[in-house]
N, C-alpha and C positions, 0 to 999 in steps of 0.2 A: 379570391382576393381577401376574404375575411379569414380564411384558415392560416395563411402566413402571418398575418398581423396577430392573430390570437396565439399562435405558436411562439412567435418571437416575444410577445408580452409575457407569456408564461415562463419561457426560458430566462428572461431577465428577472422576473419576480422570484424565481426559485433558484437563481444562481448562487453558488457557494459564497462568493465575495459579497454580493449585495445582502444576502441573508445574514451573514456574520456581522456586517456593519449595522444592520437594522436592529440587532438585539443588544447593542451596547450604546452608551451615550456618546454619540459622535455626530458630526455634521453631515455625513454622507447620505443619510436618509432624506433629510430636507433638501439637500443639493440635488439628489436624483429626482425628487418630486418637482422641484422648480424647473430643472432642465427639461423634464418630460412635458410640463405645462407649456414651456416656451416652444418646444417643437410642435406640440399639438396646436397651439394658436397659430403658429407660422404656417403649418400645413393647411389649416382651415382657411387662413387668409389666402394662401396660394390657390386653393380650390375655388374660392369665391372670385378671385381675380381672373382665373382661367375661364370659368363658366359665364361670368358676367363682365365682359370686357368694357362695355359702355358705362357701367355703374361701378366706379372704383371707390371702395370704402376701406380706409386704412386703420380703422379702429382696432381690429385684431392685431395688426402689426404693431401699433403703439402700445397696446396692453402687453404684448410679448416683449417689447423693448423694456417696459417698466419692470416686468418680472425678471428679465435678464439682468437688469441693474440690481434688483434685490438678491438674485442668485450670486452675483459677483460679491455681494457683502457676506454671503455664507461661505463660499469656498472659491476664490477668484481663479485659482490655477485650473481646476477642471472645467469651470464654466468658460474661461477664456479660450480653452482648447476647442470648444464647440463653435467658436466664432467663424472659422472658415466654412464649416458645414452650413451654418445659418446664412452666410453670405452666398454660398452656392445655391441654396434654395431661392433666395431673393433674386439672384442673377438669372436662374433658369425661369423665373416667373416674369420678371420685368425687363431683363436685359441690362446692359451697361448704363442706360439712361437713368436708372434709379439712383446710381451712385453719384450722379452730378445734379440731383434734384433737391428741392427743399424737403421732400419727404424723408430723405436720409437725415437731414438736420433735425427734423422734428423727432424722428425715432431716436436719434442720439440724445436729444434733450430728455426724452422719457427715460432712457437708460441711465443718464446722469441723475435724474430725479430718484431713481431706484437706489442709487449709490448713497443717498442721504442717510441710509441706515448706519453708515460710518459716523455720522454726526452724534449718534447716541453714545459712542464710546467715551468721549470726554465728559459727557453729562453723567454717565454711570460712574466714572472714576472720581468725579468731584464729590460724590457722596461717601467717600472713604469706605469702600466695601471691604469686608473682612474676607480674606482668602484663607480657607482652611486647607492644610496639607496633610 
């Protein structure tokens, strides 16, 4: 089980596309980091939920939702495309009942809180920044 995870991590780390975008000033490195953290937290939440059915702690789920919201502020197109995969992980863990519970509303509030990174844009623009071309 450790070998496939290690091999896939190394293949991602040394892939041509990721490596080329990591060496230039672009948003894709931060985007990949944030998406990786979201999946890591969600899979840890899944493992805890499956192993300890009677003790349900959603702290990792809410942190993942917050980081998902921050990642949406970095590059919303690629992060938005991961939403069906994240929903599939949640569905396979909790079933359909999660999508009609308050826990989904709380997770959505954390994701919206992460989107407050967009509130910085008008603040930065009000300082009349000089844009060099």
